[in-house]
Every structure is written in structure tokens, then in C-alpha cells.
N, C-alpha and C positions, 0 to 999 in steps of 0.2 A: 802419670803420677798425679795423685789427688792434690788439690790446692791446700795450702796450710789451713788448718781448722776443719778440714773435711776428710781427714785420713780415715780409711776403713779400719775397723777393728782388726788387730793383727791376726787373730785366730778365732774361728768359731768357738773354740774351746773356752774362750774367755767367758762365755755365757754359762759354762758348766757350773752347777751349784746354785744358779739363780732360777732355773726352770726345772720343775719336776719332769721326769721322763714320761713320755706317753705310756698309758696303760690301756691295753685293749679290752680289759675286763672292767665291768662296773665295780665301783667301790662304795662302801657304806660311808655315810656322812661321819666326819670326825666327831668325837665326843664334845660336849659343851665345854669341858675343861680345856681341851686342845684348842678348840675354836677361840675360847676366851684368851688364850695366850697369843694366838695370831692377831686377834683384834687389838690386844694390848700393845703389841709391837707396832701395828699400824698407827694406833693412837699416839704412841711415843714418837714415831717418825713424823706423822702428819700434823699433829696438834701442838705438841710440846717442843718441837723445833730442834731435834737432833742435839741432845745435851752434850754429845761428844765433840760437837763442832761449833756450837753457838755459845756466846756469853749472854745468857738471859737472866732475868731477875732471879735471885736465889730461891724464891718460893716455887718457881717452875721446876728448877732442878731438884729441889727436895721432894716435890710431889712425884716427879718421875721416878726418882730413886726409891721412894717408899713403895710405890705401886709395882715397880719392875726392878728389883735389885739386880745389879750387874757388878762384875768385878773389873777393876782397872778401866772403867769407862767403856767397856765393850757392850755391845748389844747382842743378845742371844736369840737364836731361833728356836723352833719347836723342839729340836733334839738337845738343846743346851749348848750347841756349838756356836762359836762366834759367827755372825753373819759376815759374808764377804762384801767387798766394795762393789757398788753397782757399776754397770758399764758406763763409760764416759758418755756425756751428753753430746754425741757427735752423730749426725745422720749418716747411714751407710751411703756409699756412692750410688748414684742413679745410672740407669742405662737408657738415655734418650733414644727415640726411634731414629733420629738423624743427628749428626755430629755438628750441625750448624743450626743456630736459632734464627730463622728468617725474620723474626719479629723483634730482635734485640735492639736496644737503644744504641746510639752512637757512643763511642768512647771519647774521652777528652782529647787524645791525640788526633782522632778522626775529625772532630769539630774544629780543631786548630788548623788542620790541613785544608778543610773546606773553606774556613774563614779566610785563610791566606789566598786560596785560589780565587775566590769570588772578589776579594779586595784588590787583586792584581790589576795594574793599569790596562792590561790587555782586555779586561772586561768592560772598560770604559763606563763605569758606574759612578765615578767620582765619590767614593765612599770615605766617610770619616769614622774613626774607631768609635765604637759605642760609648766607651768611657769618656770620650771628649765631645760627643755630639750634642748639638742643640736641636730644638724642634725643626729648625729650618735647614738641617743637614740631611744628607743621605747616609743611612747607616743600616747595618745588619741588625735586625731586631731579634731574630730567633733562628736556630739551627736544630734540626732533629731528624730522625730517621723517617723515611717514607716507606710504608709497608708495601710489599710486593703484591702483584695481582694474585688473586686466589688460585687461579689455575696453575700458575707457576709454582706457588708455594706448595700446593697439594701434590703436584707432580713430583716435586723433590721429596716431600715428607713421606710419600707412599713408596718411593723407589730411591732411597738415599744412596744405595750402593752403585746404581747405574745412572743416576741423574745428578747433575751439578746443582748446587744451590742457586736460587734466583739471584740475578744481579741486584746490587744494593744501590739505593738512591737516597739523597738527602732532600729534605723539605726546608727551604730557606725563605725567610720573610724579610723584605727590605722596606724600610720607611723612606720614601722618596720625598723628604721634606724640602729639598732644594728646587724641586720642579716648579715651573710657573703656576701650575695647579697641583699642589702636593697630593700624593696618593700613596697607598700601600699596595705592594705587589708580592704575590707568592711565586716562587721559582722551584723547579725540579732540577737537581744537580746530580749528575752521575754518568756512567757508573762510578762507584767508589770502591776501594781507595782511589784517590785522585791520580790520574795518569793522562797520557796523551789522548785517551779515548773519552775523557770526561767532557761533558758539554752542559749547557745551561739553557733552559727554556721556561717560558711562563707556564705556571700551573693554574689553569682556568677551568678545566673540565669538571672539577668537583664543586664548583660554585655556580650560583645563579645570577651573579652580576660581576662585572669586571670593568675597571679596576675597583679596589676597595677605597671608599672615601677616607681622606685623611682625618676628618672629624670623628670617625669611628675608631681611630687607632687605639692600640693598647697603651697602657701607662708606660711612660719612659722614666723620667726622674721623679722621685717621690715628692720633691719640692716644686713640682711644675706650677702649682697654683700660688706659690709664695709671693711672686711679684704683685699679683692682683690683691691678695689678702693683706699684704703689707701696705697697700694704698688705702684700704678700707678700714681695717681694724684700729690702727693707732688714732685715726680721726674720731673713732667712737669710744675711745678709752674712758673718757669722763663718765659716759653713760654706763658702759659695761662694768666699770668698777663699782658704781653705786647700785646698779640693778642686780649684778651677779657676783660682785666681789672678785672680779677677774678681768684681765685684759690680755692683749696680744701685741707684742713688740718685736717678735722674731727672735727672742732670747731664750736660753735654756730654762729660765724660771717662769715662762709664760704660764698663766693659770687657766687658760682656755685652749682647747684643741677643737679642730673641725672634723666633720664627717660629711660625705657627699651622698647624694641619692643618684641612682641610675634608672633608666638609661640617660645618656648625655645627648642623644640626638634621635630624631625620628627617621630621617632618610639620608643623613650625612651632610645636609646643607648647613647645619649649625652644630655647635658643641656647647651645651649649657647644663647647669646643674643647680640644685638647691644645696646650700651649705648649712649644716646644722651645727651649732656650737654646744660644746659639752665641757664639763670641768676636767682639767688635766690632772686626774687622779687615777689610781688603778681601777679598771673596769669602767672607763669613761662612757661606754655605751649605755650605762644605767644612770648617767648623771647629766641628762640634757637640761638646758636652761631656758628652752622655749624662745630661742632667738635664731632667725633664719635669714639667709641672703640668697637671692637668685642671681647667678653670675654667668656671664658670657665669656667663654675662652675659646671661641672659634678661631681657626687659623693658627699660624705659627709665630705671630708677633705679639708678645705679651703687652706691648704698649697699646695695642688695639683692644685688649680685653677690658671688660667693664662690668660694673655693678648695675643690675637692672631693678632689683626690688629689695626692700628690707621688710620683714614681717616680725612683729613682736606682739604677743598677746592678741592675735587675730587682727591687728591693725597693720595696714599696708602703707609703706612709704616709698616714693620713687627715687629719693636721693638721700645721701647722708645728711645734707642740710635740713631736709624736711623732718627727718627723724630727730636730729639734735634740737631743732626748734621746738618740736612738741615736747621733748624731754625737758627743756629749760623753761618753757612757759607754762608748764603744768597741765597741758592738754593730753599728755600721754597717759593712757589707762594702764596703771602698773599692776603687776602681779602681786598678790599678797606675799608677805614673808612666810617661808615654810621652815619647819624644824630641821629638815635635812639639807638645807642650803648651806649649812656650816661645812666647809670643805674638809675640816678635820674629822668629821664624823662619817668616814667613808669605808671603814673596814668591812662593812656588810657586803660590799661589792668585790671583795677579794676572796681567795680560797683559804684564808686563815681561819682557824677554828673559831667559831663564835665564842664570845665571852660575856657572861658565864655560860658554860655548857654542862649538860647532864651526862656524866660518864655512863657508858653502856656496860652492863654486866659482862665480865670476862673479855672485854674489848682490848684489855692490855696484852692479851695473848695474840701471837701471830695466827692468822687464819690458816685453814688447810690449803695445801698446794698440790698440784699434780706432779707425780713422779712416774716415769716409765721405768719400772724396776728391772725389766728385761732388756732395756735399751730402746732407743727411738725406733718407731715402726714405719717411718716415712723416709724416702730417699731424696737427696738433693744434689744437683750438679750446679755448683755456685757459678762456674764460669759460663755455662749455657743458660742459667736461670731456668732450670727444669726441675720439676717436682713430681714424685710418684708416691702412691699410697693405696694399698688394698685394691689393686686393679685400675685405679685412676692414674692418669699421667697428663701433664700439661706443660707448655712453655709459658713464661711470663714476659710481658712487654711493659713499657713505661713511656709516657710522654708528658710534655709540659702541660697540655690542656686539661687532661682528666686523670692522669696518673696511671695506676696499675690496670693492666688488661691481661686477659688469659686467652691462650691460643692453642688450637689443636688439642682440645680436651678429649681424651679417649678413656673408655671404660671397658675393661675386659677385652682390649684390643681393637674395639670399634671407635671410630671418631663419632662423638655425639654432638660436639659443638666446635665449630671452626674458630669463632671469635665471640668472646663474652667481655663486654667493655662498657663502662659508664660513658655517657655522651654529653650530658648537661645537667645542671642543678639550678632550678628556678626557685626564687623566693619572692612572692608578691605580697605587699603589705597594705594595710588599711589604717585610716586614722583621720583626725580632724586637725592636722597641721601640715605644712608644706612638705616636710620630709617623708612622713609615713605614707601619705596618700599618693605620693609620686614615685615610690620605690618599687622597682621590679628588677631584681638582680638576676643575671644569668652568670653563674660563677665560673663558667669556662673562660670568660673574659679575663679574670684574674689569674687563672691557671691553677687548677686543683692538683695537678702534678707538681708544679713548682711550689705549691703550698703544702706538699707532704712534709711532715716533720718526723724527726727521729723519735721513735716510740720509747716510752718510759718502761724499762724492763721490770717485770713483776707487777706492773699496774696496767699498762696498755695491752700487754701480752704476758702469758705465764712465764715463770722463771726458766722453764726448759724450752721455750720457743727458740727457733732458729731464725736469724735475721739475714736479710739480703739487702744489698745497696741499690740505690737508683741515682741516676745523674740527669740533670736538666741543664740546658744552655740558653742564655739570653744575651742581650747586647753588651753585658759587662763581663761575661765569662761563664764558667760552669760551677755547679754546686753538686757535690756528692753527699748523700746521706747514707750512712752505713746501716742504719736501722729503719730504712724506709718501708720494708715489707717484713712481716713476721709470719712464721708457719709453725703450727703446733697441732698435736692431736689432743682431743679432749673426750672424756667420758661424760656423756650427757646425764648420767645417773638415771637414765630411763631406757628400758629395753626397747629395741626397735620392733621386736615381736615377742609375744609371750602367751601362754595359756596354762591355766590350771585344769588338768584333766585326770582321768582315772583309768582309761583304757591304755593299752600298750602304745607308746609313741605320742601320746597327747600332751604330756606335761613337760614344759620346758620354756626356755627363754634364750634370746640372743642379745648380747650387749650392744648398746647404741652408740658406738664410737663415731666420731667425726674428725675430719681434717679441716682445719681453718686456715685460710690465707687472708691476711688482713693488711690494710694500710690506713693511715689517718692523715687527713688534710685539715689544716687550720686556715680558713679563708677569712681574715680579719677577725670578726667577733665569733664566728661559728666554727665548730669542729665537726667533721664528718668522718665516721668510722665505716670503711668499706669492708664487708665480710663476704667471703665465698666459702661455703660450708659443704663439704663433700661427705656423702653417706654411703654405707656399704650396700645399699639396695640399688645404687645407680642414680640417686636423687642429688640434686644440687640446690641448696638454698642460697639466694642472693639477698643479703640484708644490708640495709643502710641505717645507721644510727646517728643521731645528732646530739651534740652537747655544746658547751661554750656559752657565750653571753647572748642574751636577747638584744635586738636592736630596739632599745627602749625609747619610749616617747615621754613627753612631759605630761604628767597626770593632772587633769582638771575636770570639772563636771562636763565640759563640752566634749570630752573624749569618751564618755560613757557609750557603750555599744561598739567601740572599736578596740577594746582591750580591757585589761584588768589592772587596778592599782596594786603595785607590789611594794611601794614605799609612799611616803607622803607626796613626793613630787615626781615619782617615776611610775610609768605603766609599761606592761608588756603588751606590745601591739599585735593585734590579730593578723595572721599571715598564713599563707599556704607554702609548703615545700613540695615540689615535684621533681624527682630525679629520674632521668631517662637512661635506659640501658639498651645496647645493641646485643641481640642474641641471634647469632648465625647458626641455627641448628642444622645439622646434617643427619637426618634420621634414616639409618640404613642406606646411606647414600645421599647425594645432593638433590635428587628428584623428590620433592615433598609437596604436600597439599595441606591446606588449612581446613581443619575439621571443627565444626561447631556442634557440640553435644548439649542438649537441653532436656529438661524434664517439665512435664505439665500434667495436670490432673485429667482423668477421664472417668466417666460414669458408664459402667458396663453391667450387663445382665448375663447370667449363665444358667443353663438348665438344672445344674446341681445345687443352685442356691436354695437354702431351706426357708421354710415359712417363718422361722423364729426371728430372722433378721431382715426380712423383706427380699425383694427380687433384684435389688441394685447394690452395687459396691462402687465406692469412689476410691480411686487409687492413682498412683503415678505411672507415667510411661515415658520411655526415653525416645527422643528424636535425634537423628544425626543428619547433618547437612555439610557438604563440601562447598566452601565459599570460593567461587571461581574467578571473581573480578577484584582487582586491587582496590577499586573505588568502594567496594563493600567491606573492606578490611580495616577500616578505622573504627575501633571496637571499644565497647564498654562491657563490663561484666553484667550478666543478666540479673534482674531483680531477685533478691534473696539468694543470690549465687546458685540459682537453679540451672547449672550447666557450666560450661567453660570451653576453652579453646585449646587446640593441640595441633602439632604438625605431625602428619602421618605420611608414610610411603605406601601408596595404594598398590604398588607392585611388589612389595615385600611383606610377607605375612608370617605370623608366628605359627606354631604347630597346630593351633586351633582355628586357623583360617582367618584370623583377624589382622587387619593392617597394623604393622608395627608403628608405634608413635611415641612421642614425648609430649606430655601435657604441660602447659604454662599455667601453673596453679597459683592463685592469689594467696599471700601469706598475711602478715600483719598489715593493717591499715592500707588496703588497696584503693587509693584515692586517685582522682584526677583534679585538675585545677577548677576552682569555683568560678572565678571571674573569666568570662569570655567576651571579647569585644573591646577591651581596654586598648587605647592607642599605644600604651607602653608595652603591650604584648600582642600587638595586632597580628603580625605574621611571623615573628621571629621565634616563637615557641609553640607552634601549632600542635606539636606532639603532646603537649601537656593537657590537651582537651580530652584525651582518651585514657583508658586503662592500658591498652596496648594497640598496636597496629602491625600489620604484616604486609610487606612489600616484596616485589621481585628483587633479588639481590643483584647489585651492579657495582663494579669497581669505581664508577663515577659518582656513587652515592655512599661514600665511606662513613659519613657521620650525619647525625640528625641536626647538628648545630655547628657553630664555628665561634672562634674567639670574637669575631666582629659582630655577631648577631645581636648582642645586648644593645648596642648603640644604633641598630638599624631595624627597629620593629616595623617600620612602614615599607621597607624594601630590603629584606635581609640577604646576606651573602648565601645562606642556605635556607631555602623555603621548604620546609618539610612536606607541605601539601603538594608540592610539585613532584614528589616521588610517586604520587598516586595519579597515574594518567591512563587508567582504563585497561591495563595489561592483564592478560590471563595469568593466574597464579596456581594452576593445577599442575602437579608433577614437574616442578621446576625448582631452582635454587631460591629459597625464601629467607628473609630476615624478619625476625620479630623485634619490634621496638616496644619495650615493656617499661611501665612506670611504677615507681614506688613513691611514697611521700606521706605527708600528714597535714591535717588542718590544725594548725597550732593556735589553740585558744590559751594564751598564757595564764599562769597562775602564780601565786606567791612562791610556790615551791620551785619556780624557775630561777630564783635568785639564790646564790649568785650565778649558777650554771644550770642549764637544762639537763635533765636526766636521760640517759640512754635507754633505760628500761621502758619508758613511755614514748620517747621520741624515736621510734623505730618503725621500719616498714620493710617488707620483703616479698619475694615471690619464689616459687619453687619450679624447677625443671625436673619432672619426675617421669619414670617409664610408664607408658600407657600401652599395654599389650606388646611392649618391645621384646620382652622375654616370654618364656613359656610358664614360668613360675617365679616366685619371689626369690631372687638370687641372694638375698641376705642370709638365706638358709645355708649357703655354702660356708659361712664363717664358722671356724672352729672355736671362736670365742663365744661358745654356746654351752648350754647344759640340758641334758635330757634326764628326767627323773622317772623311776619305775616304782609302782606301789609294792609294799612288802608282801611276801607270800604269807607270812605269819602276822596276824593282827598285833599291833603294838611294836613291831620291829621298825628300825629306821628305814626310810626310803633309800633305795640304791640310786646311784646317779652315774652318768657318763659325762665328763667335761672335755672329752676329745683330746685328753693329754695336755690341755692348756690350763694348768693349775696356777694359782697365784705365785708370783715370784717374790722372794724376800732378800733384801740386801740393804746396805747402808749407802744412801746417796751422798755424793759430794756436797760439801757446804755450798750454799748460795754465794756467788762472788760478791765482793763489796759493791755497794751501789755506786754507779758512775754515770754521769750524763755529760757527754762531751760537746755535742752540737754538730757542726757541719765541717766539711772539707771543701774549700773554695779554690778555684783556679782562675787566673787571669785569661785574657784573650790569647796570650802566648802559650797557654797550657801549663805555666809554672804555678806552683802553690802561691796563693795570695796570703798575706798576713792575716792573722785572726782579727775579727771585727768585734766591736763592743756590742753589748746587748741592745743598746739604743739603735745602732745601725741595723742589727737583726730585726728589731721591732719595726723600723721604718720600711724595710724591705718586705716584711711579712704582712703588715696591716694596710699599706698602700692608701687608697682613698677612704678606708674605713676609719682611720685615725690620722689626721694631718696635723702635724706639729709645725707651725709656720717657722721658717728659718730665714735669717738675713742672707 
């Protein structure tokens, strides 16, 4: 029985009346009068907003009625009959190849059972509940599913009727803060569900150092730094009130908030950060006051934490007394007063419409929206998190570190990709102040899966999108977001192929439909949109788009060259974004090779060259090379993109004798990191130096990074370069590590938020001689035109029986944004939290509001 909300249509006959029946004979084009009526109905539905269902301004209703008279509010079709109701916006049930998703996340009851088992006295771990724990306690930091070995998963997926699903295990991380030398340790727990067979061992084989230094630990309580900052800031209140019009006392009405720079450590021997102060108003990242403190919060005892430096207007002070003495005796070089230092003039950093604003012509009308008039064409199994569309099929996974991942991606029955998943997101800044010049974020540390937010229906995804939930678990409990993932089909408005021709069979086009699987993560100030776009020719586009707030700096002449002024005292700081993906391609099987194809010019002579043009011709020529050694597979795209990289199976060939392959094709903004050699990214993000890299696949190298890498650039837990140890990579199981990103040179138009149309980057996985022909030609959403026999007659056409469908869509449901569903460590529903509590949990070290 299908889950509630995913019931199949009762009868196929429900679609009768919405689709024209196939006609095996060619038909003449409808008259312009008939076509005009059809377009009028489409305009009525798509532009003017379903007058039968919506209460729109009267002028819209009058216009619609005048242009398309109807009786009793009905909408008429070509024949004058009332149009029927469109099929419900419910995806048909899917048929997964296997009835268990080996990559599924843990459920809340499963995490509770694991938490209780690990916390039992028999484990002898001396654990404190995470909700009660302090830094010097032992407590469970994180619980999530551990993915099975590939051979076990593939054996099951390929033979689900005769093979049992692989045993399931949990990945548990414990902060051992009570140890004499505190540390962080990963454990493997299983098999699960918990039983007498369940055991626990250290999980070390996926890392390059053990144990993990406590100074590189993840965030615990959001107020972790409050004890130190409450010692520092009240003593500076006299100065901060006069210089910035703000102070910090740990009260709700504090007028300054803090942000921190990362990394916090080089090798785990210390934990330090620059603290930047900003105005406590909406969009604080755009309101820095040019006041910084370097603090030491090494270890577990806040009484030992200390202030190391104060920096104001490029002046450095070693103590609070030094700074206050300079402030009081007049030797402090003060910043000039600026117009936008008025904290009441702050609406420019919000998403409220600017005042005054210039209305756009016809912008008072709702824009067009997508409607699947014949019903949704993709299938979903909500329980298994499985999706299929037009020959594509895939399982979905989700985890705390990086969020949505895709598994066992098949096209036309063939596994193309075993795993497609983001690995890390780097942002490295530049500037002439302590905050910007020292910042090199690796956002896996904060948890891009934990930072996934419920999407805004109709804005983040189309109205007819289908949403799937995701759950993550930390030291306080679990969070489920019902709209964590959205799935929808879209018409790109561009044919995937077309040609205007005059001979038989030359003239036609195929519609360029795509299926999109999307999630959105908001990590502090930045929003990341993760898109996976599937096409009917077997191509996948992986696209990352960014929005949200800049990490702004204080603008002054000394910052010139490191960013752009976007307000009198605010600059957008120069920085790079690089996001790494794992692409485990299995091209016609697991035995693949890395092919480099390039082009170069040559000068040739031929005996048939005529005297008019001379005896030489300069032209291009293709060269192909199999890269055999891992060490030669740390790659950058060739100059002018004259060539590229692909994975091919040399033992599997298409009909024309060419090895079947899939190309990794650069899309928008195919960059790599600019800065190489910085101590803050010395070895913890080596993958960012390249456009892509290809290594031999190993279960012991599941990810290119880890949560702990950000704070260990000198000695990371995962050192990507150690994947490359001279192994042969011909006809073996390979993984491509592919980067997208952007060189962000900020501009005034980045305020208040960066735009996703420019802040976007992508790559394509596309068939390379994998098929014998372009398989998008199989689509019946195509048209073939034939020239008339008699000059002047209409062209005849064949649309393969897939004519436009006409019906009345259901009204768009009233807008609603609920938020999250939270569970305590006992698995029971937790009471709803305030928006302020949500903010603290979401923004972490990016906006620290000091509390008593």
C-alpha cells in the first residue's frame, strides 16, 4: 500500500480527456484561429492565474473575461466543452530495483536505540547526555548511517531476489572531553538494529591520523565563547559605545555581535581565532565596525582562555589596558564618522523592498508557472527515497556533513554512477584586516546536511515540486525537515535537438525536458543550492549556485585591491569558492580507464592542394592518451579547453568499435583555487588545487575531506594527496573528484544577497560513444515535419501521438512555512523553539550573540 500522499491514480482512465489519442497518420497543422484559442487558454491558465480559483485584482478578471468569455466561471476547450480537472499532483509509485535502500539514513528510533546502547554502563565510556554536557565531559557528538562496502551493496542491488541486503552499521562520534588528554574518536557500531550481535570498534581506517585532536573538535554549545567574551567586552564598553555606538553585556539588547574566522588550529596543538565585531542588526555580516580580537580558547577550561590581541584601525594592542589607555589619552587613531554608522539606517541589508522603488511594468501579475497537464511524469517511492524518470533511476542518501547524495544511478537499465555526492565546500578570503586575511572556511565542519533548510514552496522550487524529508542527529537530538529535498520536471524551453530541413525526415525537434533534484543549505551567511539535473540523452548536469550574504569587510582606502565598496563603510571581500564532488562512475562495468583527449594544430601538405592557396594547410588534429598512473591524474583542464577527460571501458565497445565512455565536461565557471601554499589551507584541501582528479576507488577512501579538516591544515585527518600513491589506474574501479566554484569579485549588486544566476558553477557527465546513436531520439515528445506536396499548403507533421493536454489545474495551496520537527535524545517530540533559538543553532560561529 502506498504511503499517504503518494497513492497511485485509481485508474488509467482518469487521464482520458486530457491526452489526445495517438494518430498513426500525419496531420495538418491546425488553423491559426484554432491555435489562437489554444494559446488563449494557455495564457488564461498560465499568466492570469486561474480566475475560477484565485481572487486576483478585478482588472485581471475583467481582462480574462473580455478576451475569453466563459459561462458560469468555466474554462472552455477547442470544442467548446468544459475542460476537465487535471490529474492530481501526485507522482506515480516507483519500482526500485531493490526493496531496501542500502544508503538510507538512520531513523529517529534507530538513533535512540544506538544512543542508549552506546551509553549503557557496559560500554564503560562514562558518557554524559549531550544536552547536559560541558566541554570537559564525554558525550556522543553525532550518530549517522555508515555506508556499506561497495561490493556488498552492488551484489545486493544486482541480485535483490537472491541476495540479502548488506548489514547496516552506524557511525558514532564521541567527544572524550574528560580524558587526561581530551580527544575525539570515531566508532563503528553494528550490525543494527541493536541486538546481541552488535559490537563497537574504533573507526580509523578512513583517516590519516588517530585520534583526532580535541582542539579541532566540532562546535558544541553556541555560547561556547561567551565566558571569555564576557570578560573582555564589558571592560571595553566605554570605548565601544563612543567609537561604534554599541556594547556587549550578554543581554538581549546588546548592540554588537561577534563573528569568528577559521581555521581555529594548524595541527591541533591550539585553538585560536580572530573575533570580528558587527552591528546587531539584520544582515550583520554587512555591518562590520573594524574592531577585532585574537582569542585563545585552547582546551576545556574556560578559565584558562585568554585575549591575545586587540586590533582597531590597524593599531595592535596586547591588552585591554593598553587599548583603553590609548583611547583615553588621545593617542588612539580613530576612524572617521561615516554616514551608515547610524544603526537605524540598516534596511539596505535586509530583503525588504527598497524604498522608494520603481515598479516594473506588469509585475503586479503572477508570473508563469509549470503545470504537468497530463500528470507528473516522474515516479517516487517516499519510503525508500527512490526516484525514476524517463529511463533514469536513483536512490537518495543524506548525511550531516554534506547533505544530499545520489546512489546507484541507472539509465536505461545500466548503472552509470554508483555514488554522486558533494564532499567539501571551501571559501578562502583576502583583505587588509585580521578577519578577511585569515579566513579559509571548509563548510563540512559546520555540516552542510545539518544546515539544509526547508525550501520555500513556489520560490525555491516550482509549485508542483514533490518534497522529501531528511533527518540528521547531533548531541542534542534529531531534526527532520519535511521539505529538505525537492524533485520536479522542467521544460528548459530549448529543444535538445532540432533541425530545419527540406528532405524527407530532416525537419523536426525534440523537447528538452529535465528532471531536477535539489536541496538548499544555509551555512551562516551563505546559501548553497545543490542541483542534479537529468536529461533524456543520458547526460547529468551537477550545478552549485550560491546566494545569501557576503562576509563583508570594513571599507577604507587600505582595502583597495581586496574587494569592492558596496556601502560607505562596507566592502565585499575578494574570495574563492571551490566545491568538491565525488563521482564514482561505472561505465559499462567497474573496470574503467582515464582517457585524455586533446586537440592541437598541425601543418600538412597534400598532393591535391591547388596553387591558388599554396601547398600547406593548418588544421586541428585529435590526440588520445590513456593515463595509467594515479600520480598523473591530478588534473587541470587544458588551455582554451582544447580537450578533456573521460572514463572509458576499453573492453566494452559500441557498435562502431569505439570504447564506451562518459565524459566529465566542464560547465559554468570551471575553476580551481587561486592561492596555493597558504598555511591555512596547507594540506587540508589539496583537492582544490585542481579541476579534477582521478584515483583508484577504495572503501578506505570514502571522502576527500572530513569535519575535522578545517582546523587541521598542517596535519589533516584526511589528506587528499595521500590517495595518490603511484597505483595503476587502467581498467580498474575509479573515482573522479570534480570541482566547481567561482572567483568571487564582489560588486554592489551583491547587496543584500548574491545572485544565483552569476554565482553558479557546474559540470556535466555525458555519454561519450556509450551509445550507438543519440538516444534522445527515442523520445516521443518530438515532432517531425514534412514539406507540402502542393506549394502553399500547410506542412504536415507527426507528433507521435503526444499532443498538448488541456485541463484545469487545482488551485495552488495557501502558502505555509512551518519549519522543523525536532526530537530529543529519547526520540520524543521536542517542544517548538523560538526563531532566536533557530538562529543560534543555524548561524553558529558566523554570528555569536554573547549570553550570560
